[in-house]
C-alpha positions as CSV (number, residue, x, y, z in Angstrom):
1,Q,175.3,-31.4,-75.0
2,L,174.7,-30.8,-78.7
3,L,176.8,-27.6,-78.5
4,V,179.6,-29.4,-76.8
5,F,179.4,-32.2,-79.5
6,Y,179.6,-29.8,-82.5
7,T,182.3,-27.7,-80.8
8,T,184.4,-30.8,-80.2
9,F,183.7,-32.0,-83.8
10,Y,184.7,-28.8,-85.5
11,I,187.8,-28.4,-83.3
12,G,188.8,-32.0,-84.3
13,L,188.1,-31.3,-87.9
14,S,190.2,-28.2,-87.8
15,I,193.1,-30.0,-86.3
16,L,192.9,-32.8,-88.9
17,F,192.9,-30.2,-91.7
18,A,195.9,-28.4,-90.2
19,I,197.8,-31.8,-90.0
20,C,196.9,-32.5,-93.6
21,M,198.0,-29.1,-94.8
22,K,201.3,-29.3,-92.9
23,G,201.9,-32.6,-94.4
24,L,201.2,-31.3,-98.0
25,L,203.3,-28.2,-97.5
26,S,206.2,-30.1,-96.2
27,T,206.5,-31.9,-99.7
28,L,206.6,-28.5,-101.6
29,S,209.7,-26.6,-102.3
30,P,209.6,-22.8,-102.0
31,K,212.1,-22.6,-104.9
32,Q,210.9,-25.0,-107.5
33,P,207.5,-26.3,-108.6
34,R,206.4,-29.8,-107.8
35,W,205.7,-30.7,-111.4
36,L,208.4,-29.7,-114.0
37,L,208.6,-29.4,-117.8
38,D,206.5,-32.0,-119.5
39,D,204.7,-32.9,-116.3
40,S,203.7,-29.3,-115.6
41,L,200.7,-27.3,-117.0
42,I,203.1,-24.8,-118.5
43,G,205.0,-27.4,-120.5
44,T,208.3,-27.0,-122.3
45,N,207.6,-24.5,-125.0
46,P,208.3,-20.9,-123.7
47,G,205.9,-18.2,-124.7
48,L,207.1,-14.8,-126.0
49,G,205.6,-11.5,-124.7
50,F,206.0,-7.9,-125.8
51,R,205.9,-4.5,-124.1
52,P,204.5,-1.8,-124.1
53,M,200.8,-2.8,-124.1
54,P,198.0,-0.5,-125.2
55,P,196.0,1.3,-122.5
56,N,192.6,-0.3,-123.5
57,V,191.8,-4.0,-123.7
58,E,189.6,-3.2,-126.7
59,E,192.8,-2.2,-128.6
60,G,194.1,-5.7,-128.3
61,S,197.8,-5.7,-129.3
62,L,197.9,-2.4,-131.2
63,I,200.7,0.1,-130.4
64,W,199.2,3.2,-131.8
65,F,200.8,6.6,-131.2
66,V,201.3,10.1,-132.5
67,P,205.0,11.1,-132.4
68,S,204.2,14.8,-132.3
69,N,201.8,14.4,-129.3
70,E,203.9,14.7,-126.1
71,T,201.0,13.4,-123.9
72,N,200.5,10.4,-126.1
73,V,204.3,9.7,-126.3
74,K,204.6,10.0,-122.5
75,Y,202.0,7.1,-122.0
76,W,204.2,4.7,-124.0
77,V,207.4,5.9,-122.5
78,D,206.0,5.6,-118.9
79,S,204.6,2.2,-119.8
80,I,208.1,0.9,-120.8
81,D,209.7,2.6,-117.8
82,D,207.3,0.7,-115.6
83,F,208.1,-2.6,-117.3
84,L,211.8,-2.0,-116.9
85,K,211.6,-1.0,-113.2
86,V,212.7,-4.5,-112.1
87,Y,215.9,-3.8,-114.1
88,T,216.5,-0.2,-113.0
89,E,215.6,-0.3,-109.3
90,P,217.8,-1.9,-106.6
91,P,216.7,-5.6,-105.8
92,K,214.3,-6.0,-102.9
93,T,215.9,-9.2,-102.0
94,K,219.5,-10.0,-101.1
95,A,220.4,-10.8,-104.7
96,V,224.0,-11.0,-105.8
97,R,224.2,-9.9,-109.4
98,Q,227.2,-9.9,-111.6
99,I,228.1,-8.7,-115.1
100,C,227.9,-11.8,-117.4
101,D,228.9,-12.6,-120.9
102,Y,229.4,-15.7,-123.0
103,D,232.8,-16.3,-121.5
104,T,231.7,-15.4,-117.9
105,P,228.4,-17.2,-117.0
106,P,227.0,-16.5,-113.5
107,A,228.9,-17.9,-110.6
108,D,227.2,-20.2,-108.0
109,G,224.8,-18.1,-105.9
110,K,224.8,-15.2,-108.4
111,V,222.6,-14.0,-111.2
112,C,223.3,-12.0,-114.3
113,N,222.6,-8.2,-114.2
114,V,220.8,-6.5,-117.1
115,D,221.8,-2.8,-117.4
116,V,219.0,-1.2,-119.5
117,N,220.6,2.2,-119.4
118,S,223.9,1.3,-121.1
119,D,224.9,2.3,-124.6
120,V,224.2,-1.1,-126.0
121,W,220.5,-0.4,-126.3
122,G,220.8,2.3,-129.0
123,K,217.7,4.5,-129.1
124,C,215.8,2.0,-126.9
125,T,216.5,3.8,-123.6
126,S,214.3,6.0,-121.4
127,K,216.6,9.1,-122.1
128,K,215.8,8.8,-125.8
129,N,212.0,8.1,-125.2
130,Y,212.6,4.7,-126.7
131,G,212.3,6.3,-130.1
132,Y,208.6,7.2,-129.7
133,S,209.1,10.9,-130.1
134,T,211.1,10.4,-133.3
135,S,208.8,8.0,-135.2
136,S,211.2,5.1,-134.6
137,P,209.7,3.1,-131.7
138,C,211.2,0.3,-129.7
139,V,209.3,-2.7,-128.6
140,F,210.7,-5.1,-126.0
141,L,210.5,-8.8,-126.0
142,K,210.8,-11.3,-123.1
143,L,210.4,-15.0,-122.8
144,N,208.1,-16.6,-120.2
145,R,210.1,-18.4,-117.4
146,I,210.0,-22.2,-117.4
147,Y,211.8,-23.8,-114.5
148,G,214.6,-26.0,-115.7
149,W,214.1,-25.5,-119.4
150,V,217.4,-25.8,-121.2
151,P,217.4,-24.3,-124.7
152,E,218.8,-26.4,-127.6
153,Y,220.6,-23.8,-129.8
154,Y,220.9,-23.3,-133.5
155,N,224.7,-23.0,-133.2
156,D,225.8,-24.9,-136.2
157,T,226.2,-22.3,-139.0
158,Q,226.1,-25.1,-141.6
159,N,222.7,-26.4,-140.5
160,L,220.5,-23.4,-139.9
161,P,216.7,-23.8,-140.6
162,A,215.8,-23.2,-144.3
163,E,213.0,-20.9,-143.2
164,M,215.2,-18.7,-141.0
165,P,215.5,-15.2,-142.3
166,V,218.6,-14.5,-144.4
167,D,219.7,-11.5,-142.4
168,L,219.6,-13.5,-139.2
169,K,221.6,-16.4,-140.8
170,N,224.2,-13.8,-142.0
171,Y,224.4,-12.3,-138.5
172,I,224.9,-15.8,-136.9
173,R,227.6,-16.6,-139.4
174,S,229.3,-13.3,-138.9
175,I,229.8,-14.0,-135.2
176,S,230.7,-17.7,-135.6
177,V,234.4,-17.0,-134.8
178,D,233.3,-16.9,-131.1
179,K,231.6,-20.3,-130.7
180,N,230.2,-19.3,-127.3
181,K,228.2,-16.5,-128.8
182,L,226.3,-19.0,-130.9
183,N,224.6,-20.4,-127.7
184,T,221.7,-17.9,-128.2
185,I,217.9,-18.2,-128.5
186,W,217.7,-16.2,-131.7
187,V,214.9,-13.7,-132.5
188,S,213.6,-12.4,-135.7
189,C,210.6,-10.0,-136.6
190,H,208.9,-9.4,-139.8
191,G,205.7,-8.1,-141.3
192,E,203.0,-10.8,-141.5
193,G,201.9,-9.9,-145.1
194,P,203.5,-8.4,-148.2
195,L,202.0,-4.9,-147.4
196,D,203.3,-5.2,-143.8
197,N,206.8,-6.1,-145.0
198,E,206.7,-3.1,-147.3
199,S,205.6,-0.8,-144.5
200,I,207.8,-2.1,-141.6
201,G,211.0,-0.5,-142.7
202,P,214.5,-1.5,-141.4
203,I,214.7,-3.2,-138.0
204,E,217.5,-3.2,-135.5
205,Y,217.9,-5.6,-132.5
206,Y,219.4,-4.5,-129.2
207,P,221.7,-5.6,-127.6
208,Q,221.6,-8.5,-130.2
209,P,218.9,-10.5,-132.1
210,G,218.5,-13.1,-129.3
211,F,218.5,-14.1,-125.7
212,P,221.9,-15.1,-124.4
213,G,222.2,-18.7,-123.3
214,Y,224.0,-17.9,-120.1
215,F,220.7,-16.8,-118.5
216,Y,219.5,-20.4,-118.7
217,P,218.2,-22.6,-117.3
218,F,216.0,-20.6,-115.0
219,K,216.3,-22.0,-111.5
220,N,214.3,-19.3,-109.6
221,D,217.5,-17.9,-108.1
222,I,217.0,-14.9,-105.8
223,G,217.0,-11.6,-107.9
224,Y,217.0,-13.4,-111.3
225,L,216.4,-11.1,-114.2
226,S,215.0,-12.3,-117.4
227,P,217.0,-11.3,-120.6
228,I,215.1,-9.0,-122.9
229,V,215.6,-7.9,-126.5
230,A,214.6,-4.4,-127.9
231,I,213.3,-4.3,-131.4
232,H,213.9,-0.9,-133.0
233,F,211.7,0.0,-135.9
234,K,213.8,2.7,-137.6
235,R,211.4,4.0,-140.2
236,P,207.9,2.4,-140.3
237,L,205.4,4.0,-142.7
238,L,202.9,6.5,-141.1
239,H,199.1,6.1,-141.2
240,R,199.1,2.4,-141.7
241,I,198.5,-0.5,-139.4
242,I,201.5,-2.8,-139.6
243,N,201.0,-6.4,-138.6
244,I,204.2,-7.8,-137.0
245,E,205.2,-11.2,-135.8
246,C,208.4,-11.9,-133.8
247,R,209.5,-15.5,-133.2
248,I,212.2,-17.3,-131.4
249,W,214.6,-19.8,-132.9
250,A,215.7,-22.8,-130.8
251,K,215.6,-26.5,-131.6
252,N,213.2,-27.2,-128.7
253,A,211.1,-24.0,-129.1
254,Y,208.3,-25.1,-131.3
255,Y,206.7,-22.6,-133.7
256,R,203.0,-22.5,-134.7
257,K,201.5,-19.6,-136.5
258,N,197.8,-20.3,-135.7
259,P,196.5,-16.9,-134.6
260,Q,194.2,-18.6,-132.1
261,D,196.9,-20.7,-130.5
262,R,200.3,-19.1,-131.5
263,E,203.4,-20.8,-130.2
264,G,207.0,-19.8,-130.1
265,A,206.1,-16.3,-131.4
266,V,204.1,-13.1,-130.6
267,H,201.9,-10.9,-132.7
268,F,201.3,-7.1,-132.4
269,E,200.4,-4.2,-134.6
270,L,202.1,-0.9,-135.0
271,Q,200.5,2.4,-136.1
272,L,202.1,5.9,-136.3
273,D,199.9,8.9,-137.1
């Protein structure tokens, strides 16, 4: 009798649990999270990440390589190739991708394509080893995805932040004839200290110094590709650790430099030997 009782009890408990789970799952959407933006754990401030990453955790955020060492260069090239696979391989889902620009945002049911093999990436392509074999490495930046986040752009050339780098301000003003292009989450990189700024050398941004606004807001559409920016360090000094910070510029992307809790920016180091 005791066996029958416990068997019946656990069967009933299992049925009750299944009913509760079904009720819970019926309230969840497979496409969007239950809690959005300020109500979510992620919040509304997008994080900025970089690639490639070093092979060992102990090395932290140091990109350290020897341009003349083919094996060493291969690691970094393969690492970036792996990161870009989602852009180079055919989508695993029935995604409908289109070529977008500021005048042609994605149509309903479609997402923007990102062609990482086109000429707009300069040296930052796999064919050119992303510049690692010629002492002019590329580092890729990508924003974390936040469902429903709508960027507020710095698109008024007369009211750009005082602390924004002069070269970025000049670039923004140079393209201001096309107002749509100003709807961009801007990006800038710099050495963190005076010695770093002396060592970092000239920087180029591909395809441009920012993430195009037509990729936003992120709605978890099938096959969505995050926009990326390649930072090309043309002539960094050899045999020196260069501390670098890259940050984003949008009115609702808040910046905090605290190394323990950095927001709106990312830090990494670069060393060529």
